[in-house]
N, C-alpha and C positions, 0 to 999 in steps of 0.2 A: 151917592143915589146907583150910579153904574153897578158897585158890587151888590144892592139890592137887586136889581136887574138880571144880574148872571146867576143870580140864587135862584131866583125864580123859573128860568129853564131848566136849570139841574137838576131842582127835586122835580119837575113834571118830568126828566127827561128817565130818573129813575121808576119810578111807576111804570114808565111805560115800555121800559124795557123788561121790567118782569114779565109784564102780560105776554110777550111773543115767547118769553121761557115756558110760563106757562101752557101756552096753546103747542109749542113745538113739544111737550109731555105728552098732553093729548094724546097724538096721532101714535105716539111709541107705546103706550097703552092700550089703545084699538092693538097696534101689529100683534102685541104679547099675547092678550087675549086672542087675538087668531090663532096664531102659534099653537098654543095651547087646545084651542078646538078641532086643530088637525091631530094634536098626537092625542089626543083624548079619543 
């Protein structure tokens, strides 16, 4: 039973960790676009 409980939080933590990573990429992409705009 303990193993099952630990497995649940672990699986939930995996997707949660992916969300912040994607969010961090979004701001980076926006910054890149701004830099390109300045160059253009």
